[in-house]
Structure formats: structure tokens, C-alpha cells
N, C-alpha and C positions, 0 to 999 in steps of 0.2 A: 503493498499500501505509499502511495505516497502523501505525503502531506504539502499542501498547499497551502503558503501565506497571503493571503491575500491584500497586497498592498497599491491596486492601481486604481482608487478612491481620487473623486477630484478634491477632496479632503477641504470644499469651499469653507464651511464653517469654521477649524479651526486656522486656515489662512496661510498654511503651507504642509509641504507635503507629512502625514501620518508618521508612514513608515520609515521615517526619517528622525523626527522627533528624538530623542535620546533622552532617557534618565537613566543616572550613575552611567552617565560615557556611554552605553550602549542604545544603537538605536531599536524604538520598538520593533524594526520587522526582524533584530537579530533576536533580541527578546521575545518573539514568537517563534523561532527557529528554536529556539532552545529551549523552551516549555515542549513542544512539540517532539522535538529529533527521537529521544528516547522511543517512542510507541509506531515510530513508521519507518519505513526502510531507507527512503530518501526525502531530500525535502527539494520545493521548488517555490519561489517567490514569484507570485501573477504582478505584473507591472504594466502602464501603458507606453507606446512609443515613447513619451516626451520624460519617460522618468527613467531611460537605460545608462546614461552620461553617471547621472547622480548614484544607481545602485551598480555600479559599474565600481565604485571604490569601494564599497560595503561584501560585495557580492562577486562570486567567476561568474560568467557571460554565462556558461553554459546553467545555473541555477537561474536563470531568469527565465521567465513565458510572458511572453509579450502577446497581448491583444489581440484576436487574428482579425485583422483586418477584416476577414470576407463576412466577417459573424455584426452581422444590422441590430445588435442586441447592447445596450448598454448595464453598466453594476456591474455584480457581483457575478451575476449569470455570464455575462463575458467575461470574464478569468475565469469562473469554472471549463466554459466550454472550451477555453481556449487552450487549455491545460489537458480537458480530456482527449479534443487531437491530436496532442502532441502524444499522449500517452491512452490510448486509446483502449490495451488492456486493463489499466491499471485502476484499482477502487483509489477514491481521493478521499481523502482525509482535510476538511477545509478547515480554517482557521485567518479569522481578522484580526490583522494587526494590531486594531484598536480596542482588542481586549485583556488590556492590560493586567485585570486581576485575574485569570482565567489562572483553577489550578488542576493540577494533575489528575485528580481526581476524576474531575469531567473527563478527561479523555481515555481516563481505565472504563469508566462506566458506558461509552461509547461503544468499545470496543468490545465489553461484556456480552454486551443486547446485539452485536452484529454477530456474534459467535452464537448466544442462545437464541435468536432470530433470523438464521440463514436463507429464511425464505423472502426476507424484506427487501425493497433498493435503495431506502437510504435511512440512516437516524440521527434523530434528531431531540433537544429538548422541547418542553411547552414552555412558558411562561404568560399567565393570565392570561390562556385560552390559544396565544398564540406561539410559533412555530418561532425558533430560532435558528433557524438556519446557516450563521455564518462560525458555527462552529458544528460540525455533523461530519458526518461517512455516506462520500456516494458512490454507490456503486459503477462498476463498467456498464451494467446492463441497465443501470437506471438512464444513465448519463447518455447512454445511444438512444433509447426514447425520448429523452427531452430532445437529442440533435437530429433525431429524426421530424419532431413535428414542428419545429422548428424549418428546417427544409422543406416541409409538407405546406409551409405555412398554417399551422394551427395551433401555434404557440400557443396564442392569444395573449396573455399579459407576461411584461418581461422580468417579471419579478422570483424573487426567487422561495417566496412563501407558496406563490400561485402552480412552480414546478415542483414542490412539496407534495400537493395536493394530484397532481398528474400521474402520479407514481406512486406504488406500496410503500408507502413512510412510515417507519415504527417509529411513533411519538413517545415520548414521555415525559411523564411533568417534573419540571426542576423542584427539587427541594428549596423549602425556605432556606437554608441555610448557604446555600449556593449560588441564590436570587445574585447578590455581588457582580461573583465573577460574569456573570453574561452584561456589564455596562457597559455599553460602549463610551468611549473617551472621542466626541467629537467636535469642543472647541476648549478654550483656554481657559476658561471659565469654569470647565467639568474638568479639569486638569488642576485646577489648584484645590477644589474641592475635595 
């Protein structure tokens, strides 16, 4: 299974590239890699083409997965499908770089669920009845189905939550004590808090 660190967002609310912000001298992208590394066989960084020069200062070029320009999709779904096109037989463990408070117990639980319920195609947590798609496991089969729907013009909404409805997704309630782990840091104000 390959870990995909999502860094390709516009970071408009933050005002600068979130993946390159640093805490204790380590970029958020590097921190995300460190958190996920022991749970996957390899890690790649999902970026857009404009980010390549900056990210090459921190990662090898072969670690970077650039948004596929043939996909007329925005947001995290573009990053996920771009990774799938490069690694079509791999299950992907998706993890957003701005989930700074994430703990390894969450990754462990998702892997346990995948093992216990192998017939599902994606594995995510639910928080307040909403799926948390930016830390989850997406099987190669699920991604093939999503890509086929896109190519056939049947995708509909281009949101991660929508595609989770299209496939056989295993959802599990997020325990109260884990709620904070899924807090996205989107602005300087949130960073201060």
C-alpha cells in the first residue's frame, strides 16, 4: 500500500502553501510523511505543477506525484486519481498534510478495518454523520470504479464525500477522544489556537 500525502491544495485561507509551513523546523508535508511512514510500503507527495520547484527542496522528484492535467477535476480527488493513474494496482492510504494533530492509532484502526472487512473498497471515519475522507484507505478497485465513472461522464459531484457514496465504503464512528485528530488547520488563526 502506498501512502499519499495531499499537499496540492491552494491554501487560500492560510495564505501560503500549507505543506511547506514548518513546526519545529520540519515542514508539514515532512511531518505527515513521518506519521504515516511505518504503516505503508512507500510514500508519495501529491502536488500541483506550480509546487514542484519548492517541493524538490525537501523531497526527491520521484516522490512527487503531480496532478494529472488530463483530469478536469479539482481538489483532493484530482490528487487521489492522479496517484491512482501512476500506481493503478496499489491501494492508497490518503492523508492530508494539514491534519497536524493526527495520531498513529487512527492509521492502525483503519488498517485493522481493512483486514477485518476485506470486501469493502474504502475505509474512513465518520464525524458528526459526515465522512472524513482525507485520512482513509482507498483500494485500487475503488479507484478504478471512480476513474471509470469520471471517464464515462457519470461522476457527478467532484467531491471526496460524493465518491465515497459511489463505492462500497466502510464507515466507522470517530470516538469522542479522537475528534481533535481530524482538525484541519486552514488559517493562521487556527494555527494560533
